[in-house]
C-alpha positions in Angstrom: -18.1 -26.3 88.1 -19.6 -29.3 86.5 -21.4 -32.2 88.2 -18.7 -34.6 87.3 -16.1 -32.5 89.3 -14.5 -33.1 92.8 -18.0 -32.4 94.2 -19.3 -35.8 92.7 -16.2 -37.7 93.6 -16.3 -36.8 97.2 -20.0 -37.3 97.4 -19.5 -40.9 96.1 -16.8 -41.4 98.5 -18.8 -40.3 101.5 -22.1 -42.0 100.6 -20.3 -45.3 100.1 -18.7 -45.0 103.6 -22.1 -44.3 105.1 -23.4 -47.3 103.5 -20.6 -49.5 104.6 -20.9 -48.2 108.0 -24.4 -49.2 108.3 -23.7 -52.7 107.1 -20.8 -53.0 109.3 -22.8 -52.0 112.4 -25.5 -54.5 111.5 -22.9 -57.4 111.4 -21.3 -56.5 114.6 -24.6 -56.0 116.4 -25.2 -59.9 115.8 -22.1 -60.6 117.7 -22.7 -58.2 120.8 -25.7 -56.7 122.6 -26.6 -53.1 122.3 -25.7 -51.0 125.1 -28.9 -50.0 127.3 -30.4 -46.7 126.3 -30.6 -45.5 129.9 -26.8 -45.6 130.3 -26.1 -44.4 126.8 -25.9 -40.7 125.8 -28.8 -38.7 125.2 -29.4 -36.1 122.2 -31.2 -33.1 123.4 -31.2 -29.7 121.5 -27.7 -28.6 120.2 -25.8 -26.5 122.5 -26.0 -23.4 120.2 -22.2 -22.5 121.0 -20.5 -20.6 118.4 -17.9 -22.8 116.6 -14.6 -22.0 114.7 -14.6 -20.8 111.2 -14.7 -23.8 108.9 -13.0 -24.4 105.7 -9.3 -25.3 106.6 -9.4 -28.7 108.2 -10.3 -30.1 111.6 -10.1 -27.2 114.1 -8.9 -27.7 117.7 -11.7 -26.3 119.6 -11.8 -25.8 123.5 -14.6 -24.2 125.1 -16.1 -23.1 121.8 -13.0 -21.3 120.7 -10.5 -22.6 118.2 -6.7 -22.8 119.2 -3.7 -22.4 117.2 -0.1 -22.1 117.9 1.7 -18.9 117.3 4.7 -18.9 114.7 8.1 -18.3 115.9 10.4 -16.4 113.1 13.8 -17.8 112.8 15.1 -15.3 110.7 16.0 -14.6 106.8 16.4 -17.5 104.4 19.5 -15.9 102.9 18.4 -15.8 99.4 16.5 -19.2 99.3 13.4 -17.3 98.6 14.5 -15.6 95.8 13.2 -17.6 93.0 11.9 -15.7 90.0 8.4 -16.4 90.7 8.7 -14.9 94.2 10.8 -11.9 93.5 8.3 -10.9 90.6 5.6 -10.3 93.2 4.9 -7.0 94.8 5.8 -6.7 98.5 2.0 -6.4 99.3 1.2 -9.7 97.2 3.9 -11.6 99.1 2.7 -10.4 102.3 -1.0 -11.3 101.6 0.0 -14.9 100.1 2.4 -15.6 102.8 -0.3 -14.7 105.4 -2.8 -16.8 103.7 -0.4 -20.0 104.0 0.5 -19.2 107.5 -3.1 -19.4 108.4 -3.4 -22.9 106.6 -0.2 -24.1 108.4 -1.5 -23.0 111.8 -4.9 -24.7 111.2 -3.4 -27.9 109.9 -0.9 -27.8 112.9 -3.8 -27.6 115.3 -5.5 -30.4 113.5 -2.8 -32.9 114.9 -4.0 -32.0 118.4 -7.6 -32.1 117.3 -7.3 -35.7 115.8 -5.4 -36.8 118.9 -8.4 -35.8 121.2 -10.7 -37.5 118.7 -8.8 -41.0 118.8 -9.2 -41.0 122.5 -12.7 -40.0 122.3 -13.3 -42.8 119.8 -11.8 -45.2 122.4 -13.9 -43.8 125.2 -17.0 -44.4 123.3 -16.1 -47.9 122.0 -15.9 -47.0 118.3 -14.9 -49.7 115.9 -11.1 -50.3 115.5 -11.1 -49.1 111.8 -12.5 -45.8 112.9 -9.6 -45.4 115.5 -6.9 -46.4 113.0 -8.1 -43.9 110.6 -8.0 -41.1 113.1 -4.4 -42.0 114.1 -3.5 -41.9 110.6 -5.3 -38.7 109.9 -3.1 -36.8 112.5 0.2 -38.0 110.7 -1.6 -36.4 107.6 -2.0 -33.3 109.3 1.7 -33.1 110.2 2.5 -33.3 106.5 0.0 -30.8 105.7 1.4 -28.3 108.2 4.7 -28.7 106.8 3.8 -28.1 103.2 1.9 -25.0 104.1 4.8 -23.7 106.4 7.2 -24.2 103.5 5.0 -22.1 101.1 4.6 -19.5 103.6 8.5 -19.4 104.1 9.1 -19.2 100.5 6.8 -16.3 100.2 7.9 -14.2 103.1 11.7 -15.1 102.7 11.8 -16.0 106.4 12.0 -19.2 108.4 9.3 -20.3 110.6 8.6 -23.0 113.3 5.4 -23.6 115.5 5.2 -22.2 119.1 3.5 -24.1 122.0 0.0 -25.0 121.4 -2.0 -24.3 124.3 -3.9 -27.6 125.5 -5.1 -26.5 128.9 -8.6 -28.1 129.5 -8.5 -29.6 126.0 -9.0 -33.2 127.4 -10.9 -32.6 130.6 -14.4 -32.5 129.0 -16.7 -35.5 129.2 -16.3 -37.8 126.2 -19.9 -38.7 125.9 -21.0 -40.0 122.6 -23.5 -37.0 122.3 -20.7 -34.5 122.6 -18.2 -36.3 120.4 -20.8 -36.5 117.5 -22.0 -33.1 117.9 -18.5 -31.7 117.5 -17.7 -34.3 114.7 -20.6 -33.0 112.6 -19.6 -29.5 112.7 -15.8 -30.0 112.5 -15.6 -33.2 110.4 -18.6 -34.0 108.4 -19.1 -30.2 107.2 -15.8 -28.7 107.9 -13.5 -31.3 106.4 -15.8 -32.1 103.7 -15.7 -28.4 102.5 -11.9 -28.3 103.3 -11.3 -31.1 101.0 -13.6 -29.7 98.1 -11.6 -26.2 98.4 -8.2 -28.0 98.4 -9.3 -30.0 95.1 -10.6 -26.9 93.5 -7.5 -24.9 94.3 -5.2 -27.9 92.7 -7.3 -27.9 89.7 -6.8 -24.1 89.2 -3.0 -24.0 90.1 -0.7 -23.4 87.0 2.3 -24.7 88.8 2.6 -28.6 88.5 4.4 -29.3 91.6 2.2 -27.2 93.7 -0.9 -28.7 92.2 0.2 -32.1 93.1 0.9 -31.0 96.7 -2.5 -29.4 96.8 -4.2 -32.5 95.5 -2.6 -34.7 98.1 -3.7 -32.5 100.8 -7.3 -32.7 99.2 -7.1 -36.5 99.0 -6.2 -36.7 102.8 -9.0 -34.3 103.7 -11.4 -36.5 101.8 -10.6 -39.4 103.9 -10.8 -37.3 107.0 -14.2 -36.3 106.0 -15.3 -39.9 105.2 -14.1 -40.7 108.8 -16.3 -38.3 110.1 -19.4 -39.3 108.2 -18.7 -42.9 109.1 -18.4 -42.2 112.8 -21.8 -40.3 112.8 -23.3 -43.2 110.7 -22.2 -45.6 113.3 -23.5 -43.8 116.3 -27.0 -43.1 114.5 -27.0 -46.9 113.6 -26.4 -47.6 117.3 -29.0 -45.0 118.6 -31.5 -44.4 115.8 -33.7 -42.5 118.2 -31.0 -39.9 117.9 -32.1 -39.0 114.5 -33.8 -35.7 115.2 -30.9 -34.3 117.2 -28.5 -35.2 114.4 -30.4 -33.6 111.8 -30.7 -30.3 114.0 -27.0 -30.3 114.4 -26.4 -30.5 110.7 -28.7 -27.7 110.1 -27.1 -25.5 112.6 -23.4 -26.5 111.1 -24.6 -25.5 107.6 -25.7 -22.2 108.9 -22.4 -21.6 110.8 -20.7 -22.6 107.4 -23.1 -20.6 105.1 -21.7 -18.5 102.2 -23.0 -15.4 103.9 -20.9 -16.3 107.1 -17.8 -16.9 104.9 -18.3 -13.4 103.3 -18.4 -11.6 106.7 -15.2 -13.7 107.6 -13.5 -12.7 104.4 -14.1 -8.9 104.7 -11.2 -8.8 107.2 -8.5 -10.2 104.7 -8.0 -6.9 103.1 -7.1 -6.3 99.3 -6.5 -9.4 97.4 -3.8 -9.9 94.6 -4.9 -10.7 91.2 -7.1 -13.4 90.9 -4.6 -15.5 88.5 -1.8 -14.9 91.1 -3.9 -16.2 93.7 -4.8 -19.3 91.8 -1.2 -19.7 90.7 -0.2 -20.0 94.4 -2.8 -22.2 95.5 -5.3 -19.6 97.1 -9.0 -19.5 96.1 -10.1 -15.7 95.6 -12.6 -14.7 98.0 -15.6 -14.7 95.3 -14.6 -18.1 94.4 -14.4 -19.4 97.9 -18.0 -18.2 98.5 -19.0 -20.0 95.3 -17.5 -23.1 96.1 -18.7 -23.0 99.6 -22.3 -22.4 98.2 -22.1 -25.4 95.9 -20.3 -27.7 98.4 -23.4 -27.2 100.7 -26.0 -27.6 98.2 -24.3 -30.4 96.0 -22.0 -32.3 98.4 -23.1 -31.8 102.0 -26.8 -31.8 101.6 -27.0 -35.0 99.7 -24.7 -36.8 102.1 -26.9 -35.7 105.1 -30.0 -37.1 103.2 -28.3 -40.4 102.7 -27.3 -40.4 106.4 -30.5 -39.7 107.8 -32.5 -41.8 105.5 -30.8 -44.8 107.1 -31.4 -43.6 110.7 -35.0 -42.7 110.0 -35.8 -46.1 108.3 -34.1 -47.9 111.4 -36.2 -45.7 113.8 -39.5 -46.5 112.0 -38.5 -50.1 112.3 -38.2 -49.8 116.3 
């Protein structure tokens, strides 16, 4: 994977957003007073709660546990899934690939709820309107992503599916302090969606089916914007309260550990035997070994430089008092 790959493109996009976020806050600060620190949020040690598995969009997490909706089987597609590419697959390969896309569909579907909550949280903490608008648009993107993934799962399984109810109990009752929103955004958005955008982009570049590659790249582009939104929000919060620098730095370290290649390897052990690598790539799925390598390079070459760019601004601001 060369340095002029999706890693470089995403890194440029995110760091530009971080820089613009800092300039925007400086302009707005001249027009309105900064909130009193005594009534604002406080960044202490990270809670240390175990978060969701990363790499498939922004999760819908309640009390430290990611929630997804179950799928309802509607019955056979009556030959609609009998295209040559599908019928040539073994039953085991079809099952494995279908399960992969079902998982993606469920995660993308739950991201709709996650962004709905994030939009409300942005309003609650007084975030700039352009961030609220971006969060609303992101929810609409996730609806489309879920539909694309579900269509692929249906084609592979030869069955029709629809989403069942998504449990939202207690999802909107937690205090929407700036601290809690930023901490969740670091794990789920800055790290999680950045890596998700990278994985979808690599999958698009490796797929041999033009139509599928285009759909995967459209998801990657959307996820890249969602990741940029997360970084922009954290940059805005850090600019508002530069004394939060240490707490934000700690949260990034913990999020990176949670998303580490070693943690991903443990997660992937339960996925069972994979189909042939070429077959996986043709159907838009990264084989386990490639996912681990992409994760490693993404953390080292993409997330780490973006964290450095983010924190360098906050550190300089704090030193200036």
